[in-house]
TIKEDO-520804 format. One record per atom (N, C-alpha, C): x, y negated, z. Coordinates in steps of 0.1 Angstrom, whole numbers, plus 5000, padded with zeros to 4 digits. Atoms other than C-alpha are relative to their C-alpha. Example, Ala and Ser with C-alpha at 12.3 -4.5 7.8 and 13.67 -1.06 7.14 Angstrom:
BEGIN
500950125000
512350455078
500949885000
499150115000
513750115071
499249895008
end
This chain:
BEGIN
500650074992
302724426549
498550035001
501549974998
299324536541
500350175009
500049914996
300324856550
500150065018
499650054987
301724766584
498549955008
501350074996
298724596593
498550095000
501049865001
296124906584
500650075012
499049894988
299125096609
499449945013
499950064988
298424866636
498249985003
501450034998
294424816633
500250175004
500149875001
294925216635
500350035013
499750004986
296925216665
499049955011
500750094986
294724956685
498450094998
501649914995
291225166675
500450115007
499949834993
292925516686
500149975017
499650014986
294425366720
498449905007
501550024993
290525166727
499250105002
500849864997
288525466719
500550115009
499849924990
290325656737
499849995015
500550044984
290225486770
498949985001
501950094998
286625346766
499550164999
500349894998
285525746760
500750065006
499149904991
288225896782
500150144996
499549865008
289726156756
501249995007
499149974994
292126266777
501450074993
499049925004
294226536761
499350064991
499949935017
294326636722
499750094998
500049835000
292926976717
499849994985
499749995017
293427116683
499150114996
501049915002
290727296668
500450174998
499549865002
293127586660
500550105009
499949954985
293527656695
498750095003
501349984998
289727766695
499150154991
500749885010
287428026678
500049924985
500750035009
286727796650
501250024991
499450045005
290127796638
500050104987
500149925013
289728036605
499049934994
501450115005
286427786601
500549934992
499450115006
288527536598
500949984991
499049975014
291227656575
499450014988
500949935016
288527816549
499249874998
501350105007
286727486550
500849854991
498950085002
289727266548
500450014984
499649985012
290927446522
499150014985
500850005014
287727456499
499749864995
499950125004
287627096502
500949954994
498550025011
290927036488
499850054993
499949925018
290527306459
498649914992
501250025008
287027146450
500749864994
499850185004
288526766450
501650034990
498849995009
291626906433
499550064985
500249955014
289927086406
499149924991
501350125004
287126786401
501249914994
499550125000
289726516401
500749934985
499650035015
291026536365
498749974992
501050025007
287626566354
499249845002
500750164991
286726196376
500949904990
499050115009
290126026357
499250054986
500149995013
289226166322
498549954998
501550094999
285626026326
499849885004
500350114999
286525726332
499249925017
500550034985
284825736371
500649925005
499450044995
286025496390
500650085010
498849884989
288725716412
499749935012
500150004988
288325516442
499250025007
501249974993
284925596448
500350204997
500449875000
285825946444
501250005012
499549964993
288425926466
499549955016
500450064990
286225736491
499150165002
500349895001
284226066485
500250115009
498849874993
286826306497
500249965011
499550024986
287526126525
498550035010
501150004991
283926106537
499350185002
500049885000
283926486533
500850095010
498549954992
287326556547
499349985013
499850044985
286826366579
498750015004
500849934995
283026436582
500150165006
499949855002
283826806579
501050015013
499350004993
286426756604
499349965018
500350004987
284526576632
498850075000
500249914997
281926826628
500350155005
499149874993
284427096636
500049955016
499650014988
285426906665
498649995007
501549994993
281826836677
499550135007
500649874998
281027196674
501250115010
498849934993
284727356690
500549915011
499650064990
285727086711
498649935008
501050064990
282727046736
500149915008
499750054986
284126906764
500849874997
499150115004
286226606744
498849924990
500950155008
284526306726
501149974985
499650055012
287226316695
499749984988
501050005016
284426356668
499949884998
499850145001
283825966677
501349934995
498750125010
287425846668
499850084988
500549965016
286926086637
499349904995
501350105007
283825926627
500549824998
499650135001
285325576636
501149964985
498850005015
288725656613
498949994985
500749975013
286125746586
499749854996
500250135007
284325396587
501049874995
498950055005
287425206589
500849984985
499449955014
288925406559
499249984989
500950015012
285625346537
500149834998
499850134998
285824976547
501149944988
499050065008
289624936537
500050034986
499849925015
289225166504
498849954994
501050095009
286124966494
500649884994
499650105002
287724636498
501350015000
498050015000
291524716490
500149884992
499150115006
291724446464
499249915004
500450104993
289924196484
501249975008
499450014991
292324276509
501850014995
498749995006
295424316487
500049824993
499750135004
294623956473
500149905010
499750074989
294523806505
501349985009
498749984993
297723916518
501349994989
end
């Protein structure tokens, strides 16, 4: 039930922002000159996260905060790449909005699960 609500909220936000900002066609960074930078950046972010995750779990750091850091870096990099290489599109605003929604949900997941 919780995940269905999250999917519905995500679809609503996407539809609303797409109409409001006038984002017509979803271009991809892989179709621009930033294709290699995007691949290398995402790969380095993922590799760093996977290499440091065992340390975070072993040291008893709150793992949800670790995932939140990963989302911030990952979505932040994606929105920067969209802003830099998709100049005619406002897709980066949609990505930043998804980042904010994901962070709010992850930070309050215990509260949401208790209420549902």
